[in-house]
C-alpha positions as a Python dict, from the first residue, in 0.01 Angstrom:
ca = {
    (1, 'M'): (0, 0, 0),
    (2, 'N'): (-185, 208, -263),
    (3, 'R'): (-491, 217, -31),
    (4, 'F'): (-274, 356, 246),
    (5, 'A'): (-166, 631, 24),
    (6, 'E'): (-514, 723, -56),
    (7, 'V'): (-590, 754, 323),
    (8, 'R'): (-283, 970, 374),
    (9, 'D'): (-352, 1196, 70),
    (10, 'L'): (-713, 1249, 193),
    (11, 'I'): (-600, 1329, 547),
    (12, 'L'): (-343, 1582, 417),
    (13, 'S'): (-576, 1758, 179),
    (14, 'L'): (-789, 1829, 485),
    (15, 'E'): (-533, 1984, 688),
    (16, 'G'): (-592, 2342, 569),
    (17, 'D'): (-958, 2308, 633),
    (18, 'F'): (-910, 2171, 983),
    (19, 'E'): (-687, 2479, 1065),
    (20, 'K'): (-928, 2722, 919),
    (21, 'F'): (-1206, 2574, 1106),
    (22, 'Y'): (-1060, 2505, 1452),
    (23, 'D'): (-824, 2808, 1457),
    (24, 'K'): (-1011, 3073, 1264),
    (25, 'G'): (-1376, 2968, 1308),
    (26, 'N'): (-1443, 2941, 950),
    (27, 'Q'): (-1781, 2759, 908),
    (28, 'A'): (-1737, 2675, 548),
    (29, 'A'): (-1413, 2489, 623),
    (30, 'G'): (-1602, 2290, 889),
    (31, 'T'): (-1844, 2163, 617),
    (32, 'R'): (-1569, 2061, 425),
    (33, 'V'): (-1400, 1880, 709),
    (34, 'R'): (-1732, 1699, 771),
    (35, 'G'): (-1743, 1590, 395),
    (36, 'G'): (-1389, 1487, 405),
    (37, 'M'): (-1424, 1283, 718),
    (38, 'Q'): (-1737, 1108, 563),
    (39, 'Q'): (-1498, 1012, 269),
    (40, 'L'): (-1248, 882, 505),
    (41, 'K'): (-1501, 672, 690),
    (42, 'T'): (-1622, 529, 363),
    (43, 'L'): (-1257, 458, 247),
    (44, 'A'): (-1175, 290, 582),
    (45, 'Q'): (-1478, 70, 557),
    (46, 'E'): (-1376, -21, 205),
    (47, 'I'): (-1021, -128, 327),
    (48, 'R'): (-1152, -313, 619),
    (49, 'T'): (-1388, -521, 396),
    (50, 'Q'): (-1082, -587, 152),
    (51, 'V'): (-855, -694, 415),
    (52, 'Q'): (-1112, -921, 572),
    (53, 'D'): (-1166, -1077, 223),
    (54, 'I'): (-799, -1144, 162),
    (55, 'K'): (-764, -1291, 510),
    (56, 'N'): (-1047, -1513, 466),
    (57, 'S'): (-939, -1639, 121),
    (58, 'T'): (-583, -1718, 254),
    (59, 'E'): (-738, -1925, 548),
    (60, 'A'): (-947, -2148, 352),
}
């Protein structure tokens, strides 16, 4: 579940920047949101690969 905690923490860390960008129009916050979403994408891909590897190793 450690990986889930990483995803949750990343999303929660971006909450303030989402509010600043969408509610207040702060462009710098939008840049931070984009960077954070890229990190989330990378993390999600790592988790997908890990899950698939574990799944394949138990099926063999």
